[in-house]
N, C-alpha and C positions, 0 to 999 in steps of 0.2 A: 391736709388742707385742700389738695386738688379734688378729693372726693366731696368736700363741702361745697366747693364752687360748682362742681358738676351737678350736685343735687339742687343747688340754687338755680342753675340754668334749666334743668329738667322741669322744676316746679314752675318757673316763669313761662316756659314754652307751653306747658300744659294749661296754665291759667289763661294765656293768650288765646289758645285754640278754643277753650271752653266758652269764652265770652263771645266769640264770633259765631258760635253755635247757639248762643243764648237768645231766646225770644226777646228779652229785654233790649238787647242791642239792635235787633231787627226793628222793633217798634220805634226806638229812638231815631234810628236812621231814616225810617219812613216818615216820622213826624218832622224831622229836620228838613228833608227834601220838600215835603208839602208846604211847610211854613216858609221856606225860602222862596218857593214859587209864588205864594200869596204875597210875599214882600213886594212883588211887582206893583201891587196896588198903591204902594207908597209913592210911586212916580207921579200920581195924580196930585199929591199934596206937596211935592218937593220943589216944584217950580224949575228953575234952571240948575238946581243942585241934585238932579235925579240920580246921577251916577254915584255921587258922594254919599247920599242918604242910603241908597240901596247897598252900597259896599259896607257902610258902617252897620246897617241893620243885619246883614248876613254874618259879618264877623262877630257881632255881639251875640247872635243866636248860636253860632258855632261854639263860642266860648261858654255860654250858659249851659248848653247841652253837655259839653265836655266836662265842665265842673260838676254838674249834677250827677253825671255818670260816675265820675271819679269818687265823689262822696258816697254815693250809694254802694258801689262795688267794694270800695275799701272798708266801708262800715260793716258790710255783711260777709266779708271774705272768711274770717275765722268761724263765725257762727254757722255759715253755710256748710263749711267742711265738717263741723261738729255734727250737724244734723244728718249729713250724708255718710258719716263715719269715715270719711276719707282721711281726716286728721289722725285717727288712731292707726290707720294703715301706714301712714307716712312716718309717724313718730315711733312706731314699733321697729323701725329700721334705724341704722346709725346715721340719722339726719340731724345735724345741729339745729337748734331752735332758730338761730339767726339766718340759716339757709332757707328755712321755711318762710320766715317773715319777709326777708329780702326778695325771695323768689316770687312770692305772692304779689308783693308791691310792684316789682318790675314787670311781671306779666300783665297785671291789671292796668298799670300805667301805659304800657306799650299798646294795649288794646284801645284805651281811651285816645291816645295820641293818633293812632291809625284812623280811628273814627273821625276825629277832628280834621285830619288830612283829607279823608274822603268827602266830608261835608264841605270843606273849603274848595275842593276841586269841583264839586257840584255847583257851588255858588259862583265860582269863576265861570263855569260853563253857562249858567243862566245869564251872567252879565254880558258875555260875548254874544249870546243869542239875541240880547236886547241891544246889541251894538254899543255897549258901554265899555269904556276902557278900564281894564283892571288896574287899580292903583299900584304904584311901585312899592308901597309899604305892605301890600297884601300878604306876601309870604312871611314877612317879619311879624305881622300881627298873628298869624296862625302859629308860628313858633312860640310867641309869647303866651298864647292861649294854652299850648301844650305844657309850658313850664308852670303856668298857674295851676293846671290840672294836677301836675305832679306834686306841687307843694301842698295843695289842699287835700290831695289823696293821702299823702304821708301823714298829715295831721289827723285825717279821719280814721286811719288805721290805728293810730295811737289812742285817739279818743275812744274808739270802739272797744279797746281792751280793758278800760276801767269804767265805762258807762254801764248803766243797768239794763239798757234795752237798745234795740236798733234805732227806734224813733228818737230817743234822747241823743244818741250818737250823731244821727243825721242832722238834728236840729242844732246841736252845739257846733257842728262843723260849718253849717250855713251861717251861724252867728259869727264865728271866727272869720269866715270868708267876707262877710259884709263889713265887719269891723276893720278888716285889713285894707279896705278902700279908704278909710278915714283914719289911718294910724297916726299921721302927723298931727291931725287935729286932736286926737285922743291924748297924745303925748303933751301937746300944748296945754290941754285942760289939766292933766296931771301935774304939770309944772306950776300952773296957776293955783292949784289947790293948796300945794305946800303941806306942811305939817305931816302928821302920820298918814293921812289919806293919800297924799301925793307920794310919799315915800313907799307906800305899799303898792300903789297902782302903777308907778313908773316901771319897776322891774317886771311886773306881770305882763305889761304890754309888749315886752320883747318876745314873749311866747306867741304873740299874734303874728301871722304871716303878713309881710309887707306887700300886699297885692297891688297897691298903687305903683310900686316900683316897676311892674310889668305893663304899664299903660303905654305900650308902644304905638298903638294906633293914634291916639291923641297927640303923642309927642312928635311923631314923624309927619303928621298931617297938619300941624300948626305952624304958624309963621315964626314962633319962638320955640324951637324944639327943646325938650328937656329930657332927652333920652340918656339914660345912665350908661349905656354901652353894654354890649353882649358879654364881655368878661364879668361884669358886675352881676348881670342877671343869671348867667350860668353858675357863677360862683355861689351866689346866694341860694339858688335852687339846690345845688349839691349839698351845701352846708346844712340848710334847713331840713331837707329830706333825710340826710344822714343822721342828724340829731333826733328827728322823730323816729326813725327806724331803730336807732340805738335804744331809745326809751321804750319803744314797742317790744324789742327783744327782751329787755329787762322785765317788763310786765308779763310777757308771754312765758318766760322761763319759770315764773312763779306759779303758773297754773298747773293743776294736777290733771293728767289725762290717763 
């Protein structure tokens, strides 16, 4: 068992290092920094809410880039290793399948979270340069964005193991992510439908990640906060990611290499 955990750690560390050497991450980081800088243009349209608008713009961009990165990387992780033959080298050794799946996910997620943190620091620096006060909820919003990236990344890895192509995996993951913002409304519609349609749709919606649960920015920045609490957010993230990784391991174990 110790050997399995050691293999998981080594795979995670290698995946983390690979992503920071990857041109994709360099391009994403450059795009994010440039886009955050051009966000200063918004101050001309924000009136007396310049600091608030700029803070929300930057946090939203950090989250969007982080989620897109998580979906892309986790959707292509296994396929990329198959194309480079790395997966055959790994699985020729006594490496359990779950160690490979968990290690890949942890390494990719850690790289995405570190990218979100770097973009958040850059955004905070831009705000200070413009003499804007960094909101008190800024760190909490970045942590929530990291949890969102982890949840959608775990789902993207699971989807990639049964989808027919990278494009379909990415599209399906983005659909799940979008639907996750309106999960309460979708459940209400399923309840109103009733009958067979409602009975079939209601349990299927539990597979959709509850992204609206992680809306920390709006919750802490509103006069009527609706923050669920960190134990709920971390617990949901761990349980959802664990379920997706367990299903991913089951699918991956059935593949012939």
